[in-house]
C-alpha atoms as one frame of an Amber mdcrd trajectory, in Angstrom:
protein
-205.598 194.732 -52.012-208.671 195.179 -49.829-206.527 194.763 -46.700-204.065
 197.432 -47.891-206.939 199.779 -48.756-208.519 199.182 -45.353-205.192 199.907
 -43.558-204.815 203.146 -45.514-208.316 204.211 -44.478-207.561 203.450 -40.804
-204.298 205.457 -40.924-206.035 208.383 -42.607-208.848 208.351 -40.041-206.341
 208.219 -37.149-204.358 211.160 -38.559-207.567 213.169 -39.005-208.676 212.502
 -35.430-205.257 213.460 -34.058-205.361 216.679 -36.059-208.824 217.512 -34.688
-207.645 216.851 -31.125-204.659 219.162 -31.571-206.863 221.848 -33.140-209.348
 221.662 -30.263-206.504 221.852 -27.760-205.152 224.945 -29.542-208.572 226.639
 -29.549-209.022 225.963 -25.834-205.686 227.538 -24.853-205.944 230.624 -22.637
-204.700 233.873 -24.087-201.194 234.828 -23.019-199.912 231.263 -22.795-196.199
 230.850 -23.384-194.934 228.737 -26.295-193.928 225.958 -23.914-197.324 226.058
 -22.193-199.082 225.855 -25.565-196.970 222.892 -26.622-197.543 221.110 -23.326
-201.283 221.757 -23.387-201.653 220.447 -26.944-199.726 217.267 -26.260-201.509
 216.649 -22.978-204.973 217.211 -24.455-204.214 214.915 -27.388-202.593 212.304
 -25.101-199.486 212.336 -27.289-196.054 211.029 -26.369-192.875 211.840 -28.241
-190.234 209.346 -29.207-186.632 210.534 -29.362-183.880 209.384 -31.710-183.091
 206.413 -29.471-186.725 205.249 -29.550-187.101 206.028 -25.863-190.375 207.660
 -24.871-189.782 211.185 -23.573-192.430 212.290 -21.117-193.561 215.911 -21.239
-193.178 217.113 -17.663-195.920 219.287 -16.178-195.039 222.940 -15.780-194.341
 223.976 -12.181-196.889 226.416 -10.754-195.986 230.050 -11.345-194.164 231.470
  -8.335-195.845 234.637  -7.115-194.194 237.707  -5.639-193.899 237.809  -1.846
-195.477 241.179  -1.115-194.818 240.930   2.638-191.139 241.824   2.120-192.221
 245.409   1.434-192.778 245.748   5.190-189.073 245.169   5.901-187.624 248.398
   7.378-185.673 250.232   4.687-187.078 248.126   1.836-188.091 251.138  -0.278
-184.543 252.512  -0.149-183.052 249.335  -1.615-182.083 249.082  -5.283-184.667
 247.580  -7.695-182.387 244.555  -8.160-182.306 243.796  -4.436-186.038 244.467
  -4.056-186.731 241.960  -6.838-184.398 239.415  -5.246-186.137 239.667  -1.871
-189.602 239.513  -3.463-188.850 236.264  -5.309-186.245 234.737  -3.008-188.535
 231.823  -2.197-188.884 230.741  -5.852-186.948 227.586  -6.722-188.953 225.896
  -9.501-188.889 227.149 -13.092-189.748 225.472 -16.408-186.869 223.735 -18.170
-186.890 225.044 -21.746-183.936 223.049 -23.120-183.074 219.712 -21.540-180.298
 217.125 -21.970-181.966 213.907 -20.783-179.234 211.623 -22.129-176.102 213.686
 -21.428-175.052 211.083 -18.880-176.690 208.110 -20.573-180.073 206.729 -19.562
-181.472 205.271 -16.353-181.084 201.810 -17.877-177.625 202.500 -19.355-175.857
 205.289 -17.422-172.631 206.526 -18.990-169.509 206.660 -16.842-168.906 210.428
 -17.024-165.677 211.161 -15.193-165.680 214.962 -15.458-168.740 217.049 -16.289
-167.922 220.630 -17.273-170.711 222.860 -15.959-170.324 226.303 -17.515-172.399
 229.318 -16.473-173.102 231.280 -19.661-175.690 234.037 -20.296-177.658 233.601
 -23.558-175.840 236.472 -25.306-172.368 234.910 -24.815-172.396 232.961 -28.072
-168.770 233.780 -28.941-167.515 232.471 -25.604-169.409 229.202 -25.986-168.110
 228.671 -29.530-164.492 229.149 -28.445-164.898 226.831 -25.467-166.351 224.096
 -27.683-163.168 224.263 -29.759-160.818 224.309 -26.761-161.071 223.110 -23.165
-164.821 222.340 -23.171-164.687 220.037 -26.188-166.284 216.709 -25.302-163.658
 213.996 -25.509-161.895 211.173 -23.724-158.605 211.776 -21.872-156.603 209.093
 -20.099-159.491 206.745 -20.737-161.994 209.037 -18.999-164.962 210.865 -20.532
-165.223 214.652 -20.360-168.742 215.954 -21.040-170.034 219.533 -21.264-173.165
 221.485 -20.375-173.769 225.240 -20.573-176.362 226.395 -18.026-178.412 229.507
 -18.678-181.705 231.330 -18.242-183.508 233.842 -20.452-182.366 237.353 -21.308
-184.082 240.501 -22.496-187.752 240.851 -23.380-189.997 240.837 -26.434-188.262
 240.227 -29.758-184.786 240.295 -28.200-185.699 237.511 -25.779-187.184 235.516
 -28.646-183.999 235.914 -30.705-181.816 234.781 -27.788-184.041 231.753 -27.198
-183.846 230.887 -30.897-180.056 231.163 -30.763-179.857 228.771 -27.827-182.268
 226.357 -29.511-180.050 226.286 -32.607-176.946 225.649 -30.495-178.786 222.953
 -28.577-179.761 221.214 -31.807-176.221 221.346 -33.194-174.141 220.623 -30.087
-176.509 219.034 -27.552-174.920 220.957 -24.678-177.419 223.636 -23.525-179.525
 223.555 -20.364-181.938 226.491 -20.225-184.544 227.422 -17.628-187.253 230.049
 -17.906-185.922 232.535 -15.346-184.332 235.945 -15.923-180.542 235.970 -16.185
-179.048 238.307 -13.580-176.112 238.401 -11.198-178.399 237.868  -8.214-179.952
 234.799  -9.877-176.679 232.865 -10.115-177.496 230.957  -6.929-180.896 230.029
  -8.331-179.157 228.739 -11.458-176.871 226.563  -9.316-179.802 225.097  -7.376
-181.722 224.324 -10.567-178.662 222.628 -12.040-178.023 220.555  -8.903-181.642
 219.411  -9.065-181.048 218.426 -12.717-177.933 216.473 -11.708-179.968 214.622
  -9.102-182.479 213.577 -11.792-180.364 213.148 -14.891-176.714 212.602 -13.950
-176.437 211.290 -10.416-173.649 208.843 -11.352-171.214 211.552 -12.502-167.883
 211.268 -10.698-166.619 214.865 -10.727-167.756 218.289 -11.889-166.044 221.512
 -12.852-168.356 224.419 -12.048-167.120 227.603 -13.704-167.677 230.724 -15.774
-167.450 230.961 -19.559-164.458 233.340 -19.414-161.983 231.046 -17.647-159.050
 229.093 -19.031-159.456 225.544 -17.743-156.749 222.959 -18.340-159.166 220.048
 -18.361-156.508 217.419 -19.092-154.638 218.518 -15.968-157.902 218.281 -14.043
-158.525 214.697 -15.129-154.966 213.696 -14.199-155.177 215.486 -10.851-158.503
 213.828  -9.997-157.148 210.423 -11.025-154.291 210.950  -8.562-156.688 211.425
  -5.637-157.889 208.540  -3.494-161.435 209.307  -4.534-163.654 207.864  -7.239
-166.266 210.587  -6.777-168.048 208.800  -3.936-166.267 210.864  -1.240-166.171
 214.559  -0.437-164.121 216.843  -2.659-164.490 220.587  -3.190-161.380 222.480
  -4.321-160.612 225.877  -5.812-159.323 229.284  -4.770-160.075 229.181  -1.040
-161.508 232.300   0.599-161.780 232.623   4.394-163.279 235.166   6.801-164.884
 237.218   4.023-167.546 239.726   5.052-170.558 241.004   3.090-169.603 244.041
   1.017-171.456 247.125   2.204-170.326 249.513  -0.541-173.485 250.312  -2.594
-171.339 250.956  -5.688-169.966 247.404  -5.666-171.356 244.643  -7.857-171.264
 242.449  -4.758-173.094 244.896  -2.471-175.184 243.142   0.177-177.337 245.323
   2.464-178.023 244.295   6.091-181.604 243.490   5.051-180.227 240.534   3.092
-177.420 239.360   5.377-176.156 240.362   8.801-172.570 241.440   9.431-171.193
 237.953   9.951-168.222 236.389   8.156-169.105 233.894   5.449-168.083 230.287
   6.015-165.005 229.292   3.959-165.784 228.985   0.252-164.060 228.802  -3.119
-164.197 231.615  -5.672-167.057 231.145  -8.126-164.915 231.585 -11.248-164.249
 227.864 -11.136-163.984 224.972  -8.690-163.947 221.170  -8.746-166.280 218.983
  -6.738-167.184 215.320  -6.532-170.538 213.872  -7.457-170.981 212.986  -3.794
-170.460 216.572  -2.682-172.789 217.908  -5.383-175.532 215.637  -4.019-174.873
 216.756  -0.440-175.002 220.442  -1.410-178.268 219.949  -3.295-179.984 218.198
  -0.385-178.614 220.700   2.134-179.708 223.672   0.017-183.353 222.692   0.463
-183.244 224.011   4.031-181.023 227.070   3.416-182.541 230.318   2.199-181.249
 231.456  -1.193-178.405 233.967  -0.947-177.494 236.180  -3.933-173.719 235.500
  -3.929-173.522 231.995  -5.366-170.003 231.003  -4.293-170.629 232.157  -0.717
-173.883 230.172  -0.777-171.968 227.019  -1.702-169.803 227.626   1.376-172.938
 227.979   3.515-174.237 224.630   2.284-170.878 222.948   2.903-170.706 224.375
   6.441-174.231 223.174   7.185-173.179 219.674   6.076-169.971 219.852   8.174
-167.803 219.720   5.057-164.846 221.946   4.245-163.695 223.399   0.904-160.031
 222.983   0.028-157.591 225.378  -1.615-155.438 224.493  -4.618-152.561 226.620
  -5.856-153.341 225.688  -9.445-156.690 227.531  -9.375-156.396 231.303  -9.898
-159.780 233.020  -9.802-158.788 236.243  -8.039-155.054 237.000  -8.285-152.344
 235.626 -10.531-148.962 235.656  -8.842-146.232 236.251 -11.410-142.691 235.741
 -10.013-141.255 238.630 -12.066-142.610 241.706 -13.836-140.449 240.703 -16.794
-142.595 237.610 -17.333-145.705 237.637 -19.498-148.733 236.752 -17.390-150.001
 234.923 -20.498-146.843 232.823 -20.761-147.993 229.349 -21.882-145.299 227.733
 -19.724-146.974 229.278 -16.695-150.479 228.286 -17.801-149.373 224.784 -18.741
-149.052 223.766 -15.084-152.292 225.275 -13.786-155.816 223.906 -13.468-157.856
 227.075 -14.001-157.327 230.823 -14.477-159.918 233.614 -14.504-160.371 235.524
 -16.705-159.770 235.474 -20.504-161.279 237.067 -23.564-162.394 234.532 -26.204
-159.495 235.501 -28.491-156.820 235.219 -25.793-158.283 231.941 -24.568-158.202
 230.456 -28.064-154.571 231.507 -28.524-153.518 230.254 -25.092-155.129 226.836
 -25.576-153.167 226.223 -28.758-149.906 227.567 -27.313-150.190 225.341 -24.246
-150.784 222.331 -26.505-147.953 223.142 -28.889-145.817 219.951 -28.979-142.720
 222.090 -29.531-143.259 224.254 -26.420-140.166 224.160 -24.211-140.527 224.962
 -20.508-138.614 224.432 -17.295-139.609 221.780 -14.765-142.452 222.750 -12.453
-145.175 221.045 -10.475-148.364 222.711  -9.343-150.562 219.611  -9.467
């Protein structure tokens, strides 16, 4: 009895001391600290580690230093006439490190026991696009095995809005992360010109967490992706993921768009009037794990460019690699043989790899029509 009583006293004393350490860490926090900074500071001050569900110790990674604005870009001729979006891009173009708010450390297994992920679906999705993510989880992005190969899913995102709205969006993503274990979120502002930054951050994550993945689909959350066709197509290639592969809707000899009213407007201050290297449309493309690693390492020496798919082409060109076109990927134009045919005909979609773009409702309908066992179609082969 005395031993039990003594153990209880030791446990109580330990708990009290830990509580005091956490309280002191909280008091010592600077005003204006973010929630993640506060959490990190408390754990670091108390020398606490966290054990996950698999009893593996999860280290709390130090926050990267805050990236400051480059004020020297204001001296660029014509800078003041640029749009606020482009001014912001140029001022923070050098920033490549941002805190990871939601992580997936075991999406591809562990360092000791890596999982053989054949196809990782990497889906770009702003925080507000909850409906799109829910539909994808029930259709082509559902994690499953096909032909004996694992398909895994991650949604990559940043932060959106400010104040209470930003807090609500972060809470939404945290709830999804807890339920589905498929959200990667960094603490940078979601914007069209930050898509390249998102790609670089994800490639860095792949290098740390999932370097054994064989193939990846990199795409938007409004595409119809026939992931079973993708697995079968990739299995037919003489490539286990250890060789170069980058396929999609191939674009050649494209020039920067100079129309200020265009979403894709690029002023001369950002890029000279030179054709882009060949690249694949950013709506969706397939690449091998090998090529993802090459692009990541090459990107370290290439200045960030706001058009993410063109930037991928720049990295490939620098590495002396070429993207490849595939007629089953439709990210720009759908060719329909006859005006009498429905462009949403499931027999047409059944043979494709990826089509951009779909509303959540139409995507949900199409997925189930394509997988209808009673669907009768003519013979075709796009794979």
